[in-house]
PAMARSE-563385 format. One record per residue (C-alpha): residue number from 1; residue in one letter; x negated, y, z negated. Coordinates in steps of 0.05 Angstrom, whole numbers. Each point is the difference from the previous one (the first is absolute). Layout:
BEGIN
n:NUM&res:A&xx:X&yy:Y&zz:Z
...
//
This chain:
BEGIN
n:1&res:M&xx:0&yy:0&zz:0
n:2&res:L&xx:-26&yy:69&zz:17
n:3&res:Q&xx:-16&yy:48&zz:-56
n:4&res:T&xx:45&yy:61&zz:-3
n:5&res:A&xx:-59&yy:45&zz:-22
n:6&res:D&xx:-41&yy:-15&zz:63
n:7&res:L&xx:-3&yy:58&zz:50
n:8&res:T&xx:-17&yy:-48&zz:56
n:9&res:I&xx:14&yy:-72&zz:20
n:10&res:R&xx:-58&yy:-47&zz:19
n:11&res:L&xx:24&yy:-60&zz:39
n:12&res:N&xx:-65&yy:-38&zz:4
n:13&res:A&xx:-69&yy:8&zz:-31
n:14&res:A&xx:-31&yy:0&zz:70
n:15&res:D&xx:43&yy:57&zz:26
n:16&res:D&xx:-30&yy:66&zz:24
n:17&res:V&xx:62&yy:39&zz:-18
n:18&res:V&xx:51&yy:5&zz:-56
n:19&res:I&xx:72&yy:25&zz:5
n:20&res:A&xx:25&yy:63&zz:-34
n:21&res:R&xx:57&yy:-17&zz:-47
n:22&res:T&xx:23&yy:73&zz:0
n:23&res:E&xx:-25&yy:62&zz:35
n:24&res:L&xx:-71&yy:14&zz:-23
n:25&res:P&xx:-21&yy:74&zz:3
n:26&res:Q&xx:-70&yy:18&zz:24
n:27&res:G&xx:-52&yy:-12&zz:-53
n:28&res:T&xx:40&yy:-55&zz:-36
n:29&res:E&xx:-48&yy:-46&zz:-36
n:30&res:V&xx:16&yy:-74&zz:8
n:31&res:L&xx:-39&yy:-30&zz:-58
n:32&res:K&xx:9&yy:-73&zz:18
n:33&res:E&xx:-29&yy:11&zz:69
n:34&res:K&xx:-52&yy:52&zz:-22
n:35&res:I&xx:21&yy:48&zz:54
n:36&res:R&xx:30&yy:70&zz:5
n:37&res:T&xx:48&yy:18&zz:56
n:38&res:T&xx:-28&yy:48&zz:51
n:39&res:G&xx:69&yy:23&zz:22
n:40&res:V&xx:74&yy:-13&zz:-12
n:41&res:I&xx:18&yy:-74&zz:5
n:42&res:P&xx:75&yy:-10&zz:14
n:43&res:A&xx:36&yy:-54&zz:-39
n:44&res:G&xx:-8&yy:-68&zz:34
n:45&res:H&xx:-61&yy:22&zz:40
n:46&res:K&xx:-72&yy:-26&zz:-2
n:47&res:V&xx:-60&yy:30&zz:-34
n:48&res:A&xx:-71&yy:-25&zz:13
n:49&res:T&xx:-39&yy:-30&zz:-57
n:50&res:R&xx:-68&yy:1&zz:34
n:51&res:A&xx:-37&yy:34&zz:57
n:52&res:L&xx:19&yy:-27&zz:69
n:53&res:H&xx:-36&yy:14&zz:65
n:54&res:V&xx:25&yy:4&zz:72
n:55&res:G&xx:12&yy:-70&zz:27
n:56&res:D&xx:8&yy:-32&zz:-69
n:57&res:S&xx:60&yy:-45&zz:-11
n:58&res:V&xx:47&yy:20&zz:-56
n:59&res:R&xx:34&yy:-52&zz:-43
n:60&res:R&xx:66&yy:-2&zz:-37
n:61&res:Y&xx:28&yy:-66&zz:-27
n:62&res:N&xx:-73&yy:-23&zz:13
n:63&res:Q&xx:19&yy:2&zz:74
n:64&res:I&xx:-22&yy:48&zz:55
n:65&res:I&xx:50&yy:56&zz:12
n:66&res:G&xx:-41&yy:42&zz:48
n:67&res:F&xx:-67&yy:32&zz:15
n:68&res:V&xx:-30&yy:67&zz:-21
n:69&res:V&xx:-1&yy:54&zz:54
n:70&res:Q&xx:-22&yy:58&zz:-46
n:71&res:P&xx:-48&yy:-5&zz:-59
n:72&res:I&xx:37&yy:-14&zz:-65
n:73&res:A&xx:-24&yy:19&zz:-70
n:74&res:P&xx:23&yy:-30&zz:-66
n:75&res:G&xx:65&yy:34&zz:-19
n:76&res:D&xx:20&yy:18&zz:71
n:77&res:H&xx:69&yy:-10&zz:28
n:78&res:V&xx:-3&yy:-59&zz:48
n:79&res:H&xx:52&yy:6&zz:56
n:80&res:V&xx:10&yy:12&zz:74
n:81&res:H&xx:-52&yy:56&zz:3
n:82&res:N&xx:-58&yy:-46&zz:-19
n:83&res:L&xx:24&yy:-72&zz:10
n:84&res:A&xx:21&yy:-34&zz:65
n:85&res:M&xx:11&yy:-68&zz:32
n:86&res:G&xx:-57&yy:-42&zz:28
n:87&res:D&xx:-11&yy:-69&zz:27
n:88&res:F&xx:-25&yy:-55&zz:-45
n:89&res:E&xx:2&yy:-76&zz:1
n:90&res:R&xx:54&yy:-36&zz:-40
n:91&res:D&xx:-14&yy:-71&zz:-23
n:92&res:Y&xx:66&yy:-37&zz:10
n:93&res:A&xx:-25&yy:-61&zz:-39
n:94&res:F&xx:62&yy:-39&zz:17
n:95&res:C&xx:32&yy:-37&zz:-59
n:96&res:E&xx:-60&yy:14&zz:-45
n:97&res:D&xx:46&yy:25&zz:-56
n:98&res:F&xx:58&yy:-47&zz:13
n:99&res:V&xx:32&yy:-28&zz:-63
n:100&res:P&xx:66&yy:-38&zz:3
n:101&res:T&xx:57&yy:35&zz:-37
n:102&res:E&xx:18&yy:-30&zz:-67
n:103&res:L&xx:76&yy:-2&zz:1
n:104&res:N&xx:42&yy:14&zz:-62
n:105&res:P&xx:34&yy:-67&zz:-17
n:106&res:N&xx:60&yy:39&zz:-27
n:107&res:P&xx:10&yy:55&zz:52
n:108&res:A&xx:36&yy:64&zz:-17
n:109&res:T&xx:72&yy:8&zz:25
n:110&res:F&xx:46&yy:54&zz:25
n:111&res:M&xx:74&yy:3&zz:15
n:112&res:G&xx:3&yy:-13&zz:75
n:113&res:I&xx:50&yy:-15&zz:55
n:114&res:E&xx:-10&yy:-68&zz:32
n:115&res:R&xx:15&yy:-4&zz:74
n:116&res:S&xx:23&yy:-62&zz:38
n:117&res:D&xx:-69&yy:-11&zz:29
n:118&res:G&xx:-33&yy:-2&zz:-69
n:119&res:R&xx:-30&yy:70&zz:2
n:120&res:V&xx:16&yy:46&zz:-58
n:121&res:A&xx:22&yy:72&zz:10
n:122&res:T&xx:-10&yy:59&zz:-46
n:123&res:R&xx:57&yy:41&zz:31
n:124&res:N&xx:66&yy:-16&zz:35
n:125&res:Y&xx:8&yy:46&zz:60
n:126&res:L&xx:32&yy:-7&zz:68
n:127&res:G&xx:-42&yy:26&zz:58
n:128&res:V&xx:18&yy:36&zz:64
n:129&res:V&xx:-62&yy:-3&zz:44
n:130&res:S&xx:-11&yy:37&zz:66
n:131&res:S&xx:-41&yy:-33&zz:54
n:132&res:V&xx:-15&yy:67&zz:32
n:133&res:N&xx:4&yy:73&zz:-18
n:134&res:C&xx:61&yy:6&zz:46
n:135&res:S&xx:42&yy:-40&zz:-49
n:136&res:A&xx:-27&yy:34&zz:-63
n:137&res:H&xx:60&yy:47&zz:-6
n:138&res:V&xx:53&yy:-53&zz:3
n:139&res:C&xx:-38&yy:-40&zz:-54
n:140&res:R&xx:2&yy:62&zz:-45
n:141&res:L&xx:74&yy:12&zz:14
n:142&res:I&xx:18&yy:-72&zz:-18
n:143&res:A&xx:-39&yy:2&zz:-65
n:144&res:K&xx:27&yy:69&zz:-18
n:145&res:F&xx:71&yy:-26&zz:2
n:146&res:F&xx:-15&yy:-43&zz:-61
n:147&res:S&xx:-2&yy:53&zz:-54
n:148&res:D&xx:-15&yy:-13&zz:-73
n:149&res:E&xx:74&yy:7&zz:-13
n:150&res:F&xx:17&yy:-52&zz:53
n:151&res:L&xx:-52&yy:-49&zz:-28
n:152&res:S&xx:24&yy:9&zz:-72
n:153&res:D&xx:44&yy:-60&zz:12
n:154&res:Y&xx:-63&yy:-41&zz:15
n:155&res:P&xx:-44&yy:11&zz:-61
n:156&res:N&xx:-51&yy:-53&zz:19
n:157&res:I&xx:-17&yy:34&zz:66
n:158&res:D&xx:-56&yy:52&zz:-3
n:159&res:G&xx:20&yy:35&zz:64
n:160&res:I&xx:2&yy:0&zz:76
n:161&res:V&xx:-68&yy:20&zz:28
n:162&res:P&xx:-10&yy:29&zz:70
n:163&res:I&xx:-68&yy:-19&zz:29
n:164&res:H&xx:-16&yy:46&zz:57
n:165&res:H&xx:-63&yy:24&zz:35
n:166&res:R&xx:-27&yy:41&zz:59
n:167&res:T&xx:-23&yy:-53&zz:48
n:168&res:G&xx:24&yy:-64&zz:36
n:169&res:C&xx:-4&yy:27&zz:71
n:170&res:G&xx:-49&yy:39&zz:43
n:171&res:M&xx:-46&yy:-59&zz:-12
n:172&res:G&xx:-18&yy:-65&zz:34
n:173&res:A&xx:48&yy:-58&zz:-7
n:174&res:E&xx:-60&yy:-44&zz:-15
n:175&res:G&xx:-66&yy:9&zz:-36
n:176&res:E&xx:-27&yy:19&zz:-68
n:177&res:P&xx:41&yy:64&zz:-13
n:178&res:I&xx:68&yy:-34&zz:8
n:179&res:E&xx:-24&yy:-62&zz:-36
n:180&res:Y&xx:-15&yy:43&zz:-61
n:181&res:L&xx:69&yy:33&zz:4
n:182&res:R&xx:36&yy:-66&zz:8
n:183&res:R&xx:-36&yy:-31&zz:-59
n:184&res:T&xx:19&yy:59&zz:-42
n:185&res:L&xx:73&yy:1&zz:19
n:186&res:G&xx:5&yy:-75&zz:-4
n:187&res:G&xx:-30&yy:1&zz:-70
n:188&res:Y&xx:51&yy:51&zz:-23
n:189&res:A&xx:57&yy:-37&zz:33
n:190&res:I&xx:-13&yy:-62&zz:-43
n:191&res:H&xx:-27&yy:34&zz:-63
n:192&res:P&xx:26&yy:-34&zz:-63
n:193&res:N&xx:22&yy:67&zz:-29
n:194&res:F&xx:51&yy:4&zz:57
n:195&res:Y&xx:59&yy:-46&zz:-11
n:196&res:S&xx:16&yy:9&zz:74
n:197&res:T&xx:-21&yy:44&zz:58
n:198&res:L&xx:31&yy:33&zz:61
n:199&res:L&xx:-51&yy:9&zz:56
n:200&res:I&xx:24&yy:54&zz:49
n:201&res:G&xx:-31&yy:22&zz:66
n:202&res:L&xx:19&yy:46&zz:56
n:203&res:G&xx:-3&yy:-53&zz:55
n:204&res:C&xx:-51&yy:24&zz:51
n:205&res:E&xx:-61&yy:10&zz:-45
n:206&res:A&xx:-67&yy:-33&zz:8
n:207&res:N&xx:10&yy:-34&zz:-67
n:208&res:Q&xx:58&yy:-44&zz:22
n:209&res:I&xx:36&yy:-32&zz:-58
n:210&res:N&xx:1&yy:-70&zz:31
n:211&res:N&xx:-74&yy:3&zz:12
n:212&res:L&xx:-13&yy:26&zz:-70
n:213&res:L&xx:40&yy:-58&zz:-30
n:214&res:A&xx:-35&yy:-51&zz:44
n:215&res:A&xx:-69&yy:28&zz:-15
n:216&res:Q&xx:13&yy:-5&zz:-75
n:217&res:G&xx:35&yy:-68&zz:3
n:218&res:L&xx:66&yy:30&zz:-25
n:219&res:T&xx:71&yy:-17&zz:19
n:220&res:R&xx:66&yy:35&zz:-10
n:221&res:S&xx:40&yy:-25&zz:-59
n:222&res:D&xx:51&yy:23&zz:-52
n:223&res:R&xx:-57&yy:35&zz:-36
n:224&res:L&xx:-36&yy:28&zz:61
n:225&res:K&xx:45&yy:33&zz:52
n:226&res:A&xx:-28&yy:35&zz:61
n:227&res:F&xx:32&yy:42&zz:55
n:228&res:T&xx:-11&yy:63&zz:41
n:229&res:I&xx:37&yy:66&zz:10
n:230&res:Q&xx:6&yy:-12&zz:75
n:231&res:E&xx:32&yy:-68&zz:-6
n:232&res:V&xx:49&yy:22&zz:-55
n:233&res:G&xx:20&yy:63&zz:39
n:234&res:G&xx:-30&yy:62&zz:-31
n:235&res:T&xx:-12&yy:34&zz:-66
n:236&res:R&xx:70&yy:-2&zz:-31
n:237&res:K&xx:12&yy:-73&zz:16
n:238&res:T&xx:-70&yy:-19&zz:-24
n:239&res:V&xx:8&yy:36&zz:-66
n:240&res:Q&xx:68&yy:-30&zz:-12
n:241&res:Q&xx:-24&yy:-70&zz:17
n:242&res:G&xx:-59&yy:8&zz:-48
n:243&res:I&xx:45&yy:25&zz:-56
n:244&res:D&xx:49&yy:-57&zz:11
n:245&res:M&xx:-56&yy:-52&zz:-1
n:246&res:I&xx:-29&yy:27&zz:-65
n:247&res:K&xx:69&yy:3&zz:-32
n:248&res:E&xx:7&yy:-74&zz:15
n:249&res:M&xx:-67&yy:-15&zz:-32
n:250&res:L&xx:10&yy:40&zz:-64
n:251&res:P&xx:40&yy:-50&zz:-41
n:252&res:D&xx:-51&yy:-56&zz:10
n:253&res:A&xx:-58&yy:47&zz:-9
n:254&res:N&xx:28&yy:21&zz:-67
n:255&res:K&xx:2&yy:-72&zz:-24
n:256&res:I&xx:-70&yy:-1&zz:-26
n:257&res:E&xx:-27&yy:-10&zz:-70
n:258&res:R&xx:-68&yy:17&zz:-27
n:259&res:K&xx:-33&yy:-60&zz:-32
n:260&res:P&xx:-69&yy:-12&zz:-31
n:261&res:A&xx:-51&yy:-11&zz:55
n:262&res:S&xx:-75&yy:-13&zz:-2
n:263&res:A&xx:-46&yy:59&zz:14
n:264&res:S&xx:-29&yy:-45&zz:54
n:265&res:H&xx:58&yy:25&zz:44
n:266&res:L&xx:-26&yy:71&zz:-2
n:267&res:I&xx:-39&yy:29&zz:58
n:268&res:L&xx:-31&yy:66&zz:-20
n:269&res:G&xx:-23&yy:54&zz:48
n:270&res:L&xx:-59&yy:40&zz:-26
n:271&res:E&xx:-5&yy:71&zz:26
n:272&res:C&xx:-37&yy:65&zz:-17
n:273&res:G&xx:14&yy:69&zz:29
n:274&res:G&xx:-19&yy:70&zz:-17
n:275&res:S&xx:-62&yy:-27&zz:-35
n:276&res:D&xx:-47&yy:40&zz:-44
n:277&res:G&xx:-66&yy:-10&zz:-37
n:278&res:Y&xx:36&yy:-38&zz:-55
n:279&res:S&xx:35&yy:-50&zz:45
n:280&res:G&xx:-58&yy:-49&zz:-2
n:281&res:I&xx:-7&yy:9&zz:-75
n:282&res:S&xx:71&yy:-5&zz:-26
n:283&res:A&xx:61&yy:-18&zz:42
n:284&res:N&xx:-34&yy:-44&zz:52
n:285&res:P&xx:-39&yy:-45&zz:-47
n:286&res:A&xx:61&yy:-3&zz:-46
n:287&res:L&xx:43&yy:-22&zz:59
n:288&res:G&xx:-54&yy:-50&zz:16
n:289&res:A&xx:6&yy:-28&zz:-70
n:290&res:A&xx:76&yy:-6&zz:10
n:291&res:A&xx:-12&yy:-34&zz:67
n:292&res:D&xx:-46&yy:-50&zz:-34
n:293&res:L&xx:55&yy:-15&zz:-51
n:294&res:L&xx:51&yy:-11&zz:56
n:295&res:V&xx:-47&yy:-46&zz:38
n:296&res:Q&xx:-15&yy:-39&zz:-64
n:297&res:N&xx:75&yy:-8&zz:-8
n:298&res:G&xx:5&yy:-31&zz:70
n:299&res:G&xx:21&yy:63&zz:38
n:300&res:T&xx:-29&yy:36&zz:60
n:301&res:A&xx:-34&yy:68&zz:3
n:302&res:I&xx:-13&yy:35&zz:68
n:303&res:L&xx:-59&yy:48&zz:7
n:304&res:S&xx:-1&yy:38&zz:66
n:305&res:E&xx:-20&yy:67&zz:32
n:306&res:T&xx:-59&yy:-26&zz:40
n:307&res:P&xx:-29&yy:70&zz:13
n:308&res:E&xx:0&yy:10&zz:-75
n:309&res:I&xx:-40&yy:-62&zz:-17
n:310&res:Y&xx:-51&yy:17&zz:55
n:311&res:G&xx:-69&yy:-2&zz:-30
n:312&res:A&xx:24&yy:-42&zz:-58
n:313&res:E&xx:23&yy:-61&zz:39
n:314&res:H&xx:-61&yy:-39&zz:-23
n:315&res:L&xx:29&yy:-1&zz:-70
n:316&res:L&xx:60&yy:-38&zz:28
n:317&res:T&xx:-38&yy:-48&zz:46
n:318&res:R&xx:-39&yy:-23&zz:-60
n:319&res:R&xx:66&yy:-19&zz:-33
n:320&res:A&xx:27&yy:-36&zz:61
n:321&res:A&xx:26&yy:-71&zz:-10
n:322&res:S&xx:-37&yy:-21&zz:63
n:323&res:K&xx:-47&yy:28&zz:52
n:324&res:E&xx:58&yy:-1&zz:50
n:325&res:V&xx:41&yy:45&zz:-45
n:326&res:G&xx:-58&yy:48&zz:-9
n:327&res:E&xx:-13&yy:2&zz:75
n:328&res:K&xx:73&yy:17&zz:12
n:329&res:L&xx:-10&yy:63&zz:-41
n:330&res:V&xx:-65&yy:19&zz:36
n:331&res:E&xx:35&yy:-10&zz:67
n:332&res:R&xx:53&yy:51&zz:-21
n:333&res:I&xx:-55&yy:49&zz:-21
n:334&res:K&xx:-32&yy:-7&zz:69
n:335&res:W&xx:68&yy:8&zz:33
n:336&res:W&xx:9&yy:66&zz:-37
n:337&res:E&xx:-70&yy:25&zz:20
n:338&res:D&xx:17&yy:-14&zz:73
n:339&res:Y&xx:70&yy:29&zz:-7
n:340&res:T&xx:-22&yy:66&zz:-30
n:341&res:T&xx:-58&yy:6&zz:50
n:342&res:K&xx:48&yy:-8&zz:59
n:343&res:L&xx:44&yy:55&zz:-29
n:344&res:G&xx:-59&yy:47&zz:-10
n:345&res:G&xx:2&yy:-5&zz:-76
n:346&res:E&xx:-43&yy:-28&zz:-55
n:347&res:M&xx:12&yy:-42&zz:-61
n:348&res:N&xx:-26&yy:55&zz:-47
n:349&res:N&xx:55&yy:50&zz:18
n:350&res:N&xx:46&yy:-36&zz:-49
n:351&res:P&xx:-7&yy:41&zz:-64
n:352&res:S&xx:54&yy:53&zz:5
n:353&res:P&xx:-7&yy:72&zz:-23
n:354&res:G&xx:38&yy:-20&zz:-63
n:355&res:N&xx:-48&yy:-58&zz:-13
n:356&res:K&xx:-60&yy:47&zz:7
n:357&res:A&xx:31&yy:52&zz:-45
n:358&res:G&xx:10&yy:-55&zz:-51
n:359&res:G&xx:-74&yy:-18&zz:1
n:360&res:L&xx:-8&yy:-54&zz:53
n:361&res:T&xx:-55&yy:15&zz:51
n:362&res:T&xx:-8&yy:-58&zz:49
n:363&res:I&xx:41&yy:-60&zz:22
n:364&res:L&xx:-51&yy:-44&zz:-35
n:365&res:E&xx:17&yy:32&zz:-67
n:366&res:K&xx:74&yy:-3&zz:14
n:367&res:S&xx:-5&yy:-73&zz:22
n:368&res:L&xx:-37&yy:-22&zz:-63
n:369&res:G&xx:56&yy:29&zz:-42
n:370&res:A&xx:54&yy:-28&zz:45
n:371&res:V&xx:-27&yy:-71&zz:-3
n:372&res:A&xx:9&yy:2&zz:-75
n:373&res:K&xx:76&yy:-8&zz:11
n:374&res:G&xx:-15&yy:-71&zz:23
n:375&res:G&xx:-24&yy:-22&zz:-69
n:376&res:T&xx:-51&yy:-55&zz:-7
n:377&res:Q&xx:34&yy:-63&zz:25
n:378&res:S&xx:-25&yy:-37&zz:62
n:379&res:M&xx:27&yy:20&zz:68
n:380&res:V&xx:38&yy:-59&zz:28
n:381&res:D&xx:22&yy:27&zz:68
n:382&res:V&xx:0&yy:59&zz:48
n:383&res:Y&xx:62&yy:20&zz:40
n:384&res:Q&xx:12&yy:45&zz:59
n:385&res:Y&xx:49&yy:57&zz:-6
n:386&res:A&xx:71&yy:-21&zz:-21
n:387&res:E&xx:-15&yy:-75&zz:4
n:388&res:Q&xx:40&yy:-43&zz:-48
n:389&res:V&xx:-42&yy:-11&zz:-63
n:390&res:T&xx:6&yy:-73&zz:-20
n:391&res:A&xx:-62&yy:-9&zz:-43
n:392&res:K&xx:2&yy:4&zz:-76
n:393&res:G&xx:-54&yy:42&zz:-32
n:394&res:F&xx:-39&yy:62&zz:20
n:395&res:V&xx:3&yy:15&zz:75
n:396&res:F&xx:-18&yy:55&zz:48
n:397&res:M&xx:44&yy:30&zz:55
n:398&res:D&xx:-28&yy:43&zz:56
n:399&res:T&xx:36&yy:67&zz:-1
n:400&res:P&xx:-17&yy:74&zz:11
n:401&res:G&xx:-13&yy:42&zz:-61
n:402&res:Y&xx:62&yy:43&zz:12
n:403&res:D&xx:45&yy:-19&zz:-57
n:404&res:P&xx:69&yy:-8&zz:33
n:405&res:V&xx:-30&yy:-41&zz:57
n:406&res:S&xx:-40&yy:-43&zz:-48
n:407&res:V&xx:57&yy:-16&zz:-48
n:408&res:T&xx:47&yy:-12&zz:59
n:409&res:G&xx:-49&yy:-56&zz:19
n:410&res:H&xx:2&yy:-28&zz:-71
n:411&res:V&xx:76&yy:-2&zz:-2
n:412&res:A&xx:4&yy:-30&zz:70
n:413&res:G&xx:-48&yy:-54&zz:-24
n:414&res:G&xx:47&yy:-16&zz:-58
n:415&res:A&xx:-22&yy:45&zz:-57
n:416&res:N&xx:60&yy:5&zz:-47
n:417&res:I&xx:-32&yy:53&zz:-45
n:418&res:A&xx:-55&yy:53&zz:7
n:419&res:C&xx:-46&yy:40&zz:-45
n:420&res:F&xx:-27&yy:67&zz:24
n:421&res:T&xx:-56&yy:37&zz:-34
n:422&res:T&xx:-10&yy:75&zz:10
n:423&res:G&xx:-44&yy:55&zz:-28
n:424&res:R&xx:28&yy:58&zz:41
n:425&res:G&xx:75&yy:-14&zz:-7
n:426&res:S&xx:27&yy:-42&zz:57
n:427&res:A&xx:75&yy:-9&zz:4
n:428&res:Y&xx:21&yy:-66&zz:30
n:429&res:G&xx:50&yy:-58&zz:1
n:430&res:C&xx:7&yy:-60&zz:45
n:431&res:K&xx:70&yy:-31&zz:4
n:432&res:P&xx:18&yy:-56&zz:-3
n:433&res:S&xx:-58&yy:-11&zz:-49
n:434&res:P&xx:-8&yy:42&zz:-63
n:435&res:S&xx:-63&yy:42&zz:-7
n:436&res:I&xx:-34&yy:15&zz:-67
n:437&res:K&xx:-42&yy:64&zz:-2
n:438&res:L&xx:-64&yy:3&zz:-42
n:439&res:S&xx:-33&yy:66&zz:-18
n:440&res:T&xx:-77&yy:1&zz:-4
n:441&res:N&xx:-2&yy:58&zz:-49
n:442&res:T&xx:42&yy:28&zz:-56
n:443&res:A&xx:5&yy:71&zz:29
n:444&res:L&xx:35&yy:-28&zz:62
n:445&res:F&xx:45&yy:-45&zz:-41
n:446&res:N&xx:23&yy:59&zz:-43
n:447&res:K&xx:10&yy:45&zz:61
n:448&res:Q&xx:37&yy:-52&zz:43
n:449&res:E&xx:30&yy:-45&zz:-53
n:450&res:D&xx:65&yy:-7&zz:40
n:451&res:D&xx:-39&yy:-38&zz:53
n:452&res:M&xx:-51&yy:-39&zz:-41
n:453&res:D&xx:17&yy:-66&zz:-35
n:454&res:I&xx:-65&yy:-11&zz:-39
n:455&res:N&xx:-56&yy:46&zz:-22
n:456&res:C&xx:-67&yy:-33&zz:12
n:457&res:G&xx:-33&yy:64&zz:-22
n:458&res:S&xx:-2&yy:-29&zz:-70
n:459&res:I&xx:-62&yy:-38&zz:24
n:460&res:V&xx:-35&yy:65&zz:18
n:461&res:D&xx:24&yy:32&zz:-65
n:462&res:G&xx:-32&yy:-58&zz:-39
n:463&res:T&xx:65&yy:-21&zz:-34
n:464&res:A&xx:10&yy:-66&zz:38
n:465&res:S&xx:-43&yy:-52&zz:36
n:466&res:I&xx:7&yy:-24&zz:72
n:467&res:E&xx:24&yy:-67&zz:-27
n:468&res:Q&xx:54&yy:33&zz:-44
n:469&res:V&xx:27&yy:42&zz:57
n:470&res:G&xx:-4&yy:-60&zz:47
n:471&res:Q&xx:44&yy:-39&zz:-47
n:472&res:E&xx:48&yy:60&zz:-3
n:473&res:I&xx:4&yy:1&zz:76
n:474&res:F&xx:12&yy:-75&zz:3
n:475&res:D&xx:55&yy:4&zz:-51
n:476&res:R&xx:32&yy:57&zz:40
n:477&res:I&xx:-4&yy:-41&zz:64
n:478&res:L&xx:41&yy:-55&zz:-34
n:479&res:E&xx:50&yy:51&zz:-26
n:480&res:V&xx:10&yy:34&zz:68
n:481&res:A&xx:2&yy:-68&zz:35
n:482&res:S&xx:56&yy:-18&zz:-48
n:483&res:G&xx:42&yy:59&zz:23
n:484&res:D&xx:-23&yy:60&zz:-41
n:485&res:Q&xx:-6&yy:60&zz:47
n:486&res:S&xx:-67&yy:32&zz:13
n:487&res:K&xx:-6&yy:76&zz:3
n:488&res:S&xx:0&yy:1&zz:76
n:489&res:E&xx:63&yy:-42&zz:1
n:490&res:Q&xx:34&yy:48&zz:-47
n:491&res:W&xx:-14&yy:55&zz:51
n:492&res:G&xx:24&yy:-42&zz:58
n:493&res:Y&xx:-67&yy:-5&zz:36
n:494&res:G&xx:-9&yy:-55&zz:51
n:495&res:E&xx:48&yy:10&zz:58
n:496&res:D&xx:-44&yy:49&zz:38
n:497&res:E&xx:-68&yy:-32&zz:-15
n:498&res:F&xx:5&yy:-59&zz:48
n:499&res:A&xx:-59&yy:13&zz:47
n:500&res:P&xx:-24&yy:-57&zz:46
n:501&res:W&xx:-72&yy:5&zz:24
n:502&res:V&xx:2&yy:29&zz:70
n:503&res:L&xx:-56&yy:-23&zz:45
n:504&res:G&xx:-15&yy:23&zz:70
n:505&res:P&xx:27&yy:57&zz:42
n:506&res:T&xx:73&yy:22&zz:3
n:507&res:M&xx:18&yy:-2&zz:74
//
């Protein structure tokens, strides 16, 4: 546990920098480090503990976070003005740190909703999913009809959720871009948190419904109905047909009962957004501790955001269950390097202005903190975007770092709950799966308490340990999975955050 009296936080004895717990004025003496600040050090930012020369590597977490581009003296502020990216060799050491997970013989339980296929839901929604942007409006109109007042006669139904997006046409009818979209829509169509789904298209789009169903191995049924505006005969008839179909489904959808279910049925999406210098110290490692607990109880935790583990992927390949699993991750890293090069970008453009204002300098630094969300358990598989996650344990999914796109991939893959860490104050929800928000620092929690579920800033304050907060997060996961609403659910977030990953040009 960190000491509340410390002005700075040292993460490893070999580090070249420490982190300011609060803003340090110029001339502040840091007795433990035997340095005096040469300028103002903002809260969450780095201060050098020794002299560093141009070309030297700089370590945080005992890992390289960048290279010196301007001479640095002890007590100097270390940030974008004197630290930058650079190439260095990573030793992937496949499987070197692999240790099989020791499962809890008496796993934790939550109050879940068992579906006919054996999967367990955490929510009981009905979905109205558009295959193309052209049918987005009718999906919203259908869902809007079912007001809270209307659904008051169906207390076991959490709501009717419209899933709409901005693509589905102006793209090739075959190839990687449409495969990604179809995987995403198919995953939502059969998500356990949807009792049933209406899949609605326009009729002439590239993403034809019959081809979508065939590609995903799905068939129409009483629980999955699919049609188009053009075949039904326009907007009014389509909306009415959708309303009539859902009305027919409501009585059966309401006949559910929450029962004790093993935590092994939980698939947890791990996300961080609006990160700051405390993310890798408090909320991310605490979420990692909670992910470890879930995995030890037989569940699944999904780490993702490939651009935000860039430079730290070697920490995951060492935990891979096999060389094949490790190489699948490296292949995705290489795909991203090629992808960004083709688009005229670079992997280090990831830290946002907010990230940098919060104290993060390079993607290497951000990645090392982001990887902490994945805990310490071995990595048993690697999935492409929106693929169905079938493995139990800690897994990786290839997604962008953009939060809505990333979590959309988790949910499409089957995640029935999500945890989202933030140091800057992200606001987010992801229906049909509940999202739990974790604040990295106490100031943010106090300022934005209506959005934050748990304050991980207690770790920085020195009043709680990573393990204690990890247990708090795990307990909250079980409560929310059992039906207790998260803060984002209370505000109604989640209907507008569906964001499939769009690859390729729009034609």
